[in-house]
N, CA, C and O atoms as a DFTB+ gen file, in Angstrom:
556 C
 N C O
     1  1     100.126      83.080      95.737
     2  2     101.756      83.109      95.708
     3  2     102.309      81.824      96.429
     4  3     102.132      81.795      97.647
     5  1     102.821      80.981      95.967
     6  2     103.476      79.906      96.905
     7  2     104.899      80.076      96.951
     8  3     105.667      80.285      96.012
     9  1     105.191      79.933      98.431
    10  2     106.598      79.925      98.701
    11  2     107.405      78.792      99.037
    12  3     107.161      78.090     100.018
    13  1     108.368      78.590      98.244
    14  2     109.160      77.151      98.606
    15  2     110.156      77.300      99.419
    16  3     111.073      77.911      98.872
    17  1     110.429      76.927     100.770
    18  2     111.652      76.946     101.689
    19  2     112.247      75.778     101.371
    20  3     111.662      74.716     101.161
    21  1     113.741      76.029     101.326
    22  2     114.420      74.921     100.995
    23  2     114.360      74.083     102.382
    24  3     114.106      74.664     103.437
    25  1     114.622      72.601     102.322
    26  2     114.373      71.441     103.368
    27  2     115.834      71.602     104.019
    28  3     116.839      71.397     103.339
    29  1     115.892      71.921     105.157
    30  2     117.126      72.004     105.788
    31  2     117.767      70.706     106.034
    32  3     118.850      70.663     106.619
    33  1     117.098      69.518     105.577
    34  2     117.692      68.177     105.787
    35  2     118.281      67.724     104.375
    36  3     119.286      67.013     104.378
    37  1     117.744      68.075     103.268
    38  2     118.353      67.885     102.324
    39  2     120.051      68.334     101.916
    40  3     120.700      69.236     102.446
    41  1     120.415      67.577     101.028
    42  2     121.877      68.084     100.782
    43  2     122.037      69.456     100.110
    44  3     121.453      69.762      99.070
    45  1     122.933      70.312     100.832
    46  2     122.737      71.737     100.234
    47  2     123.317      71.909      98.838
    48  3     123.201      73.016      98.312
    49  1     123.996      70.820      98.116
    50  2     124.523      70.932      96.938
    51  2     123.386      70.959      95.974
    52  3     123.405      71.567      94.904
    53  1     122.381      70.241      96.444
    54  2     121.007      70.361      95.542
    55  2     120.187      71.805      95.386
    56  3     119.368      72.105      94.517
    57  1     120.643      72.560      96.447
    58  2     119.992      73.696      96.509
    59  2     120.338      74.787      95.231
    60  3     121.430      75.355      95.190
    61  1     119.480      74.970      94.391
    62  2     119.701      75.868      93.251
    63  2     120.672      77.304      93.237
    64  3     121.453      77.647      92.349
    65  1     120.322      78.087      94.649
    66  2     121.219      79.137      95.080
    67  2     122.624      78.585      95.134
    68  3     123.518      79.218      94.573
    69  1     122.884      77.493      95.744
    70  2     124.248      76.896      96.217
    71  2     124.841      76.414      94.891
    72  3     126.060      76.501      94.743
    73  1     124.036      75.885      93.864
    74  2     124.620      75.444      92.865
    75  2     124.837      76.516      91.657
    76  3     125.509      76.158      90.690
    77  1     124.279      77.824      91.697
    78  2     124.664      78.917      91.150
    79  2     125.983      79.388      91.770
    80  3     126.874      79.647      90.961
    81  1     126.215      79.519      92.875
    82  2     127.567      79.961      93.352
    83  2     128.615      79.056      93.248
    84  3     129.778      79.456      93.188
    85  1     128.329      77.898      93.221
    86  2     129.443      77.111      93.028
    87  2     129.902      76.988      91.394
    88  3     130.976      76.508      91.032
    89  1     129.039      77.432      90.648
    90  2     129.272      77.664      89.092
    91  2     130.174      78.590      88.897
    92  3     130.978      78.474      87.972
    93  1     130.186      79.618      89.706
    94  2     130.779      80.891      89.552
    95  2     132.284      80.850      90.102
    96  3     133.076      81.792      90.081
    97  1     132.520      79.510      90.619
    98  2     133.938      79.568      91.075
    99  2     134.600      78.423      90.346
   100  3     133.927      77.619      89.700
   101  1     136.049      78.336      90.455
   102  2     136.702      77.276      89.740
   103  2     136.157      75.841      90.425
   104  3     135.786      75.689      91.589
   105  1     136.216      74.881      89.407
   106  2     135.676      73.536      89.814
   107  2     136.676      72.765      90.816
   108  3     136.147      71.988      91.611
   109  1     137.900      72.893      90.841
   110  2     138.533      72.451      91.902
   111  2     138.030      73.056      93.214
   112  3     137.803      72.266      94.131
   113  1     137.850      74.227      93.392
   114  2     137.506      74.735      94.527
   115  2     135.855      74.270      94.937
   116  3     135.489      73.907      96.055
   117  1     135.092      74.378      93.844
   118  2     133.821      74.175      94.152
   119  2     133.535      72.809      94.752
   120  3     132.546      72.614      95.457
   121  1     134.477      71.812      94.437
   122  2     134.536      70.469      94.599
   123  2     134.969      70.359      96.110
   124  3     134.462      69.491      96.820
   125  1     135.724      71.067      96.505
   126  2     136.333      70.781      97.614
   127  2     135.667      71.045      98.766
   128  3     136.176      70.633      99.808
   129  1     134.549      71.694      98.818
   130  2     133.689      72.192     100.050
   131  2     132.929      71.009     100.719
   132  3     132.128      70.491      99.942
   133  1     132.969      70.451     101.946
   134  2     132.514      69.595     102.663
   135  2     130.708      69.977     102.746
   136  3     130.167      71.043     102.452
   137  1     130.116      68.795     103.212
   138  2     128.580      69.064     103.365
   139  2     128.328      70.073     104.565
   140  3     127.348      70.809     104.446
   141  1     129.034      70.177     105.601
   142  2     129.119      71.152     106.657
   143  2     129.440      72.640     106.045
   144  3     128.717      73.585     106.359
   145  1     130.495      72.800     105.204
   146  2     130.712      74.075     104.544
   147  2     129.589      74.555     103.626
   148  3     129.425      75.769     103.499
   149  1     128.775      73.660     102.952
   150  2     127.820      74.143     101.958
   151  2     126.687      74.415     103.037
   152  3     126.021      75.444     102.925
   153  1     126.484      73.669     103.914
   154  2     125.201      74.178     104.799
   155  2     125.669      75.617     105.252
   156  3     124.765      76.450     105.178
   157  1     126.816      76.066     105.679
   158  2     127.161      77.320     106.215
   159  2     127.207      78.279     105.201
   160  3     127.015      79.464     105.475
   161  1     127.494      77.817     103.788
   162  2     127.231      78.817     102.778
   163  2     125.893      79.096     102.679
   164  3     125.479      80.251     102.577
   165  1     125.088      77.999     102.704
   166  2     123.638      78.321     102.364
   167  2     123.083      79.346     103.446
   168  3     122.287      80.219     103.102
   169  1     123.512      79.225     104.742
   170  2     123.033      79.667     105.764
   171  2     123.512      81.383     105.500
   172  3     122.740      82.334     105.616
   173  1     124.957      81.468     105.129
   174  2     125.543      82.692     105.160
   175  2     124.964      83.418     103.896
   176  3     124.875      84.631     104.086
   177  1     124.587      83.046     102.777
   178  2     123.871      83.892     101.748
   179  2     122.575      84.063     102.079
   180  3     121.971      85.039     101.636
   181  1     122.027      83.252     102.808
   182  2     120.485      83.905     103.165
   183  2     119.547      83.344     102.602
   184  3     118.488      83.970     102.641
   185  1     119.537      82.069     101.916
   186  2     118.649      81.484     100.982
   187  2     117.347      81.263     101.738
   188  3     117.333      80.536     102.731
   189  1     116.342      81.823     101.329
   190  2     115.164      81.868     101.822
   191  2     113.972      81.044     101.231
   192  3     112.976      80.644     101.833
   193  1     114.354      80.857      99.711
   194  2     113.347      79.697      99.525
   195  2     112.510      80.658      98.399
   196  3     111.826      79.912      97.698
   197  1     112.371      81.928      98.052
   198  2     111.947      82.617      97.391
   199  2     111.302      84.130      97.629
   200  3     111.293      84.379      98.835
   201  1     110.958      84.815      97.119
   202  2     110.859      86.391      97.531
   203  2     109.611      86.299      98.491
   204  3     108.591      85.641      98.282
   205  1     109.869      87.020      99.490
   206  2     108.639      87.005     100.589
   207  2     108.189      88.518     100.737
   208  3     107.918      89.021     101.828
   209  1     108.134      89.225      99.468
   210  2     107.748      90.587      99.752
   211  2     106.351      90.567      99.060
   212  3     106.067      89.766      98.169
   213  1     105.460      91.565      99.571
   214  2     104.101      91.702      99.060
   215  2     104.142      92.367      97.535
   216  3     103.424      92.070      96.581
   217  1     105.191      93.345      97.599
   218  2     105.460      94.259      96.258
   219  2     107.093      93.966      96.039
   220  3     107.968      94.117      96.891
   221  1     107.268      93.491      94.614
   222  2     108.644      93.428      94.570
   223  2     109.081      93.650      92.992
   224  3     109.128      92.751      92.152
   225  1     109.350      94.863      92.800
   226  2     109.585      95.466      91.584
   227  2     110.910      96.059      91.444
   228  3     111.271      97.067      92.050
   229  1     111.764      95.259      90.455
   230  2     112.993      95.305      90.227
   231  2     113.555      95.817      88.648
   232  3     114.407      95.181      88.027
   233  1     112.994      96.912      88.207
   234  2     113.419      97.418      86.965
   235  2     114.613      97.916      86.815
   236  3     115.235      98.453      87.732
   237  1     115.143      97.743      85.340
   238  2     116.571      98.138      84.961
   239  2     116.327      99.245      83.928
   240  3     115.608      99.133      82.935
   241  1     117.028     100.333      84.297
   242  2     116.941     101.585      83.356
   243  2     117.928     101.661      82.586
   244  3     119.019     101.589      83.152
   245  1     117.936     101.831      81.045
   246  2     119.021     101.977      80.256
   247  2     118.494     103.315      79.570
   248  3     117.344     103.469      79.159
   249  1     119.634     104.367      79.506
   250  2     119.577     105.341      78.902
   251  2     120.438     105.766      78.001
   252  3     121.641     105.612      78.209
   253  1     119.916     106.456      76.693
   254  2     120.555     106.578      75.665
   255  2     121.850     107.478      75.823
   256  3     121.705     108.544      76.422
   257  1     123.163     107.125      75.315
   258  2     124.158     107.752      75.249
   259  2     125.079     107.717      76.561
   260  3     126.089     108.385      76.781
   261  1     124.488     106.804      77.335
   262  2     125.413     106.527      78.610
   263  2     125.707     105.052      78.478
   264  3     124.848     104.322      77.984
   265  1     127.064     104.479      78.958
   266  2     127.488     103.514      78.579
   267  2     126.864     102.198      79.831
   268  3     127.122     101.003      79.691
   269  1     126.206     102.647      80.755
   270  2     125.885     101.596      81.807
   271  2     124.479     102.072      81.899
   272  3     124.011     103.083      81.377
   273  1     123.751     101.008      82.797
   274  2     122.372     101.152      82.869
   275  2     122.241     101.147      84.530
   276  3     123.194     100.711      85.176
   277  1     121.275     101.545      85.087
   278  2     120.836     101.672      86.497
   279  2     119.742     100.900      86.802
   280  3     118.897     100.865      85.908
   281  1     119.503     100.266      87.807
   282  2     118.512      99.362      88.352
   283  2     117.830     100.195      89.640
   284  3     118.450     100.804      90.511
   285  1     116.605     100.070      89.531
   286  2     115.905     100.269      90.726
   287  2     115.238      99.009      91.368
   288  3     114.786      98.035      90.767
   289  1     115.271      99.239      92.746
   290  2     114.505      98.223      93.753
   291  2     113.594      98.684      94.536
   292  3     114.007      99.381      95.462
   293  1     112.060      98.452      94.426
   294  2     111.092      98.799      95.385
   295  2     110.538      97.501      95.834
   296  3     109.984      96.707      95.074
   297  1     110.744      97.290      97.323
   298  2     110.211      96.273      98.084
   299  2     109.368      96.727      98.899
   300  3     109.556      97.777      99.513
   301  1     108.092      95.840      99.047
   302  2     107.323      96.302     100.332
   303  2     106.872      94.931     101.088
   304  3     106.417      94.012     100.408
   305  1     106.993      94.810     102.396
   306  2     106.539      93.614     102.800
   307  2     106.625      93.584     104.176
   308  3     107.122      94.633     104.586
   309  1     106.286      92.654     105.232
   310  2     106.304      92.705     106.492
   311  2     107.982      92.513     106.887
   312  3     108.740      91.650     106.444
   313  1     108.307      93.661     107.910
   314  2     109.856      93.390     108.417
   315  2     109.974      91.930     109.168
   316  3     109.447      91.808     110.274
   317  1     110.531      91.042     108.683
   318  2     110.829      89.870     109.341
   319  2     111.959      89.737     110.278
   320  3     112.117      88.731     110.969
   321  1     112.971      91.055     110.302
   322  2     114.418      90.957     110.763
   323  2     113.967      91.402     112.241
   324  3     112.960      92.029     112.569
   325  1     115.004      90.896     113.031
   326  2     115.010      91.316     114.675
   327  2     115.123      92.935     114.513
   328  3     115.725      93.502     113.602
   329  1     114.491      93.500     115.476
   330  2     114.523      94.820     115.494
   331  2     115.668      95.264     116.499
   332  3     115.545      94.787     117.628
   333  1     116.684      96.034     116.304
   334  2     117.624      96.673     117.268
   335  2     117.085      97.495     118.127
   336  3     115.992      98.037     117.960
   337  1     117.852      97.647     119.147
   338  2     117.371      98.822     120.477
   339  2     117.169      99.961     119.737
   340  3     116.118     100.596     119.826
   341  1     118.300     100.363     118.833
   342  2     118.201     101.795     118.432
   343  2     116.927     101.812     117.601
   344  3     116.160     102.750     117.815
   345  1     116.545     100.793     116.565
   346  2     115.485     100.983     115.929
   347  2     114.166     101.019     116.995
   348  3     113.271     101.851     116.850
   349  1     114.158     100.186     117.897
   350  2     112.812     100.098     118.885
   351  2     112.932     101.644     119.443
   352  3     111.901     102.314     119.381
   353  1     114.010     102.200     119.936
   354  2     113.951     103.807     120.147
   355  2     113.235     104.477     119.301
   356  3     112.178     104.934     119.735
   357  1     113.556     104.702     118.016
   358  2     113.322     105.527     116.810
   359  2     111.724     105.158     116.616
   360  3     110.899     106.052     116.428
   361  1     111.400     103.924     116.669
   362  2     110.017     103.758     116.347
   363  2     109.094     104.190     117.801
   364  3     107.934     104.603     117.785
   365  1     109.804     104.010     118.825
   366  2     108.987     104.644     119.804
   367  2     108.836     106.151     119.917
   368  3     107.921     106.740     120.494
   369  1     109.978     106.742     119.214
   370  2     109.976     108.313     119.194
   371  2     108.834     108.597     118.099
   372  3     108.014     109.488     118.324
   373  1     108.782     107.916     117.025
   374  2     108.063     108.331     115.923
   375  2     106.724     108.002     116.227
   376  3     105.895     108.755     115.715
   377  1     106.187     106.862     117.088
   378  2     105.037     106.872     117.719
   379  2     104.354     107.863     118.531
   380  3     103.155     108.136     118.585
   381  1     105.651     108.497     119.343
   382  2     105.139     109.678     120.407
   383  2     104.995     110.690     119.461
   384  3     103.965     111.358     119.547
   385  1     105.763     110.947     118.609
   386  2     105.593     112.260     117.612
   387  2     103.975     112.008     116.905
   388  3     103.060     112.821     116.777
   389  1     104.016     111.166     116.682
   390  2     102.677     110.774     115.760
   391  2     101.323     110.982     116.840
   392  3     100.255     111.575     116.683
   393  1     101.790     110.345     117.796
   394  2     100.312     110.613     119.000
   395  2     100.141     112.062     119.316
   396  3      99.013     112.553     119.347
   397  1     101.458     112.928     119.605
   398  2     101.468     114.232     120.151
   399  2     100.898     114.920     119.100
   400  3     100.164     115.863     119.397
   401  1     101.109     114.607     117.714
   402  2     100.774     115.383     116.484
   403  2      99.271     115.278     116.608
   404  3      98.540     116.258     116.753
   405  1      98.786     113.802     116.528
   406  2      97.521     113.737     116.595
   407  2      96.256     114.440     117.608
   408  3      95.123     114.829     117.324
   409  1      97.011     114.401     118.890
   410  2      96.188     114.895     119.946
   411  2      96.091     116.719     119.754
   412  3      95.141     117.442     120.055
   413  1      97.338     117.085     119.192
   414  2      97.375     118.538     118.944
   415  2      96.562     118.826     117.632
   416  3      96.013     119.921     117.509
   417  1      96.488     118.057     116.838
   418  2      95.339     118.279     115.568
   419  2      94.089     118.220     115.998
   420  3      93.264     118.978     115.488
   421  1      93.752     117.428     116.886
   422  2      92.361     116.891     117.322
   423  2      92.098     118.533     118.502
   424  3      91.036     119.155     118.505
   425  1      92.985     118.812     119.132
   426  2      92.774     119.666     120.393
   427  2      92.613     121.213     119.353
   428  3      91.992     122.123     119.901
   429  1      93.100     121.459     118.059
   430  2      92.906     122.609     117.306
   431  2      91.683     122.608     116.632
   432  3      90.979     123.617     116.646
   433  1      91.313     121.480     115.978
   434  2      90.127     121.334     115.738
   435  2      89.001     121.765     116.495
   436  3      88.198     122.599     116.074
   437  1      88.929     121.207     117.611
   438  2      87.870     121.474     118.526
   439  2      87.909     122.873     119.279
   440  3      86.931     123.400     119.811
   441  1      89.223     123.398     119.236
   442  2      89.191     124.949     119.377
   443  2      88.466     125.691     118.281
   444  3      87.815     126.690     118.585
   445  1      88.529     125.283     117.040
   446  2      87.997     125.747     116.014
   447  2      86.582     126.058     115.889
   448  3      86.047     127.112     115.544
   449  1      85.910     124.582     116.345
   450  2      84.900     124.382     116.422
   451  2      84.101     125.338     117.405
   452  3      83.155     126.073     117.120
   453  1      84.736     125.141     118.672
   454  2      84.244     125.968     119.757
   455  2      84.301     127.515     119.510
   456  3      83.317     128.156     119.879
   457  1      85.368     128.203     118.912
   458  2      85.282     129.517     118.402
   459  2      84.279     129.916     117.319
   460  3      83.772     131.037     117.277
   461  1      83.986     128.803     116.324
   462  2      82.738     128.933     115.616
   463  2      81.470     129.132     116.104
   464  3      80.635     129.964     115.752
   465  1      81.403     128.166     117.069
   466  2      80.174     128.181     117.999
   467  2      79.744     129.586     118.432
   468  3      78.723     130.206     118.134
   469  1      81.113     130.046     119.463
   470  2      80.931     131.076     119.846
   471  2      80.582     132.468     119.164
   472  3      79.863     133.363     119.608
   473  1      81.464     132.397     117.653
   474  2      80.898     133.541     116.948
   475  2      79.408     133.416     116.295
   476  3      78.665     134.343     115.974
   477  1      79.155     131.879     116.179
   478  2      77.725     132.018     115.663
   479  2      76.679     132.378     116.588
   480  3      75.595     132.812     116.199
   481  1      77.046     132.170     118.092
   482  2      75.983     132.657     119.257
   483  2      76.124     134.301     119.385
   484  3      75.310     134.881     120.103
   485  1      77.062     134.997     118.756
   486  2      77.333     136.378     119.070
   487  2      78.197     136.812     120.264
   488  3      78.249     137.975     120.666
   489  1      78.783     135.917     120.727
   490  2      79.643     136.107     122.115
   491  2      80.967     136.779     121.720
   492  3      81.726     136.332     120.860
   493  1      81.185     137.981     122.487
   494  2      82.616     138.601     122.145
   495  2      83.281     138.534     123.518
   496  3      82.764     138.924     124.564
   497  1      84.278     138.086     123.409
   498  2      85.115     137.795     124.456
   499  2      85.897     139.126     124.819
   500  3      86.092     139.503     125.974
   501  1      86.351     139.839     123.586
   502  2      87.103     141.117     123.690
   503  2      86.319     142.099     122.946
   504  3      86.087     141.721     121.797
   505  1      85.879     143.146     123.221
   506  2      85.232     144.127     122.636
   507  2      86.303     144.598     121.121
   508  3      87.529     144.705     121.140
   509  1      85.569     144.771     120.151
   510  2      86.222     145.267     118.817
   511  2      87.299     144.145     118.439
   512  3      88.023     144.491     117.506
   513  1      87.523     143.060     118.886
   514  2      88.546     142.282     118.281
   515  2      87.991     141.034     117.969
   516  3      87.216     140.335     118.622
   517  1      88.597     140.830     116.676
   518  2      88.205     139.383     115.991
   519  2      89.129     138.962     115.226
   520  3      89.663     139.734     114.430
   521  1      89.557     137.427     115.340
   522  2      90.532     136.858     114.555
   523  2      89.956     136.867     113.028
   524  3      90.836     136.645     112.197
   525  1      88.804     137.055     112.560
   526  2      88.352     136.893     111.110
   527  2      87.912     135.594     110.732
   528  3      87.379     135.375     109.644
   529  1      88.145     134.616     111.710
   530  2      87.860     133.596     111.245
   531  2      86.059     133.081     110.855
   532  3      85.698     132.351     109.932
   533  1      85.368     133.617     111.696
   534  2      84.012     133.896     111.574
   535  2      83.446     134.487     109.987
   536  3      82.662     133.996     109.175
   537  1      84.130     135.582     109.989
   538  2      84.034     136.218     108.560
   539  2      84.195     135.469     107.418
   540  3      83.375     135.368     106.505
   541  1      85.472     134.851     107.511
   542  2      86.068     134.000     106.500
   543  2      84.997     132.738     106.108
   544  3      84.644     132.396     104.979
   545  1      84.603     132.167     107.401
   546  2      83.822     130.843     107.299
   547  2      82.298     131.309     106.781
   548  3      81.632     130.679     105.959
   549  1      81.926     132.457     107.390
   550  2      80.523     133.098     106.650
   551  2      80.450     133.077     105.042
   552  3      79.458     132.887     104.339
   553  1      81.733     133.318     104.673
   554  2      81.907     133.829     103.057
   555  2      82.141     132.467     102.392
   556  3      82.320     132.395     101.177
């Protein structure tokens, strides 16, 4: 996939996105923009020169007997935006929660293995009491 990025030194009026924008307004207003204003418009609308997503699916759904249609957007790609302090905090919390869950899961698996080994060797810690895991495992 080739991505073409608009040359920042070319006249912004030659940019297809700016041309589409100018076509949607009255001619007298579209012709009144200076080059500096057109550069500002191009920066404001965020022209990036193409889609930069690994997955970009944008279907439109039209249902019978409903006068309007719906659109869905499914995008997947690397986040190129600057991350705010709140987003950094949430990412750190999610990473911490994942790490705690992972360690807890490994610990529980380790305890299960130790319990099964204990039961396989016939070691009873409490006489007459069993969790029933060994019986379930043998079956």
